[in-house]
N, C-alpha and C positions, 0 to 999 in steps of 0.2 A: 771446340768439342762438343759443346751442348747442341750445338745443332746438329749435328751427326745422332745424338742422342734424339733428339726430336724427330728428325727424318725417319729413324729405325722404328722408333715407336710408332709414329704416323703411317709407317710401312705397315706396321703388322694390325694397327687397328682396321685400316684400309681392306689388309687381303680376308680378314677375316669376317667385315659386312661383306665382300664380293661372296665368299663362299658361303654368308646366309644367304644372301638373294638366290644365288644359283641350286641352293637345296628348295627355297620357296620356288623356284619356278619348277625346278623337277617335280616338286610336290601338285603345284596347280596342272601341272601336265596329266600327273597319273590321274589327278580329280577329271578333268576334262574327257578323259578315255573311260571313269568308271573303274578306274584301277584302284580301288579303295585300299587292298591288301598293299600296295608300293606305295600310296601316299602316307599310310599308318606307320611304315617303316622309314619313311623321309623324314617324319615327323617326329617319331621317333630320335631318330640322329639329330635332327636339330636340338630337341632336348637334352642331348647327352653334351652339346655345346653349350647351350643355356637353358640351365634347369627351371629357370623362373619365365620363360618365353611362354606367356598366357594364349597368345594366339596359337601356337602350335601345341598347346594343350587342349584345347578345344577343337581344333582341326584333327586332333588325332584321336579324341573321345570321338567325335561324329565319324570320322574314316572307319573305325573300329565297330560303330553300332550300323555302320551301311552294311558293313560284308559279314555282321553277323559276330562279330565277335565281340559277345556281351562281357566275357571277363574283363577283355584289357578296356573296353570302353568304361564299364565301372573303376576301373583304376583311376583312370583319367578324370572320371566325374568325381569321382572321391577328391581327388586334388582338388578340383575348382570348386566343388562346393564348400569343401571344410576352410578355404581359405576366407579372412575376414571382409566382409560387405561382399560376398559372393552373390552372383546375380541368382533369383529365383530357378530359372532356366536350368542352371548349373545341379540346385538341388533335386528339382521336378527330375531331370535326365537320371541323377543318381540314384534316387528312389526306383524307378522304371529299372535299370540295369539290377538292382540288387533283387528284385521282385523277377526278372526274369533269370537271375541268377538260382531262385529258388530261395534267397533268404530272406523271408518273410517279415521276421521280427525286425531285424535292420532296414528294411524297407517300410514299415509301417513306421519308423524314429523318423525314417528322412523324409517322410511323408508329412509327419508331424511338424518338422522343422523346416520344409515347404511351406505349409500353410500356414505357419506363424509370419515365415517372410513374405508372404505375397495373399494378404488375407481378402484383397478383391481379384482375384484368379478365379475365375471359375472352376479351375479344377483344386482348387484350395476348397473353396466352398462346398462341391462336393466331396472331400475326402471330408471335411467336418461335418456334413448332413448323414455319411454313410460311414462312419468310424471301424466297421467291420466289415469293411468292401474285402479287402485281401483275404480274411479270413475265410468269406462267403465264396471267393472264386477258387482256393483251395479245396474247399470241402463239396462243390458243385460235381456233381457227376455229368457226362454229356450228354447230351440230348441227341445226337446223330451218331450213328455208326457208320464210317466210309469203310467201305471195302471195294476190293477189286473186281470190275464185273469180267471175268476171263473169256464171256462168249461174245463181248464187245471188243475189249482191248486187244489190240495187235501191235506187232511189232511195226507197223507202217504210221502213216502220220494221219490221223483221222480228225476232223475236225466241221466246225460250222452246222452240226446238224440241226435241220428244222423239218418240221411236219409239212409235206407237200403231196397234195392229192392222195388221202387215202395212207400215208407211208411216210417213211422219214427220207429225207436227200442230206449227203454230206460230201464235204468233201475230202480223198483220198489220194496216197501215192500209191495204192495198191495197182496192180495192173487191170 
């Protein structure tokens, strides 16, 4: 009877490992195709099965960051940054995502934590030498005004403008 229980237990363990590796392959395929949203979903699924999977947390955070979902990236980088012995890069990325999400006071604290954990890092040195950097960025007024040049922009693909014989030459899909 003991052998039967061991067999059943080993079957469940091996099936969960196979399922996990299938998810890892699925996530890797999504990343290979630059489908960061799909990869992030797979990593989330992996984390439901194993909430302590550090690699899945890192990959989920990076996938969300790559797809431009800074709110979800912030969540996972926070999970990583607040673990004991967290790598300074997690703390830096957490601070960056806080800043992207306009949580400037929290970002300032996170940058302080990062600087304390990696005093020789050039980014930490920059922060220590410019403690009001975030405040400066927030208060800075734009130096350039971007507007649509309606006289030039069309519904066609126009590109590669260069000066040529006292004029401008460009590629286009116009007739």
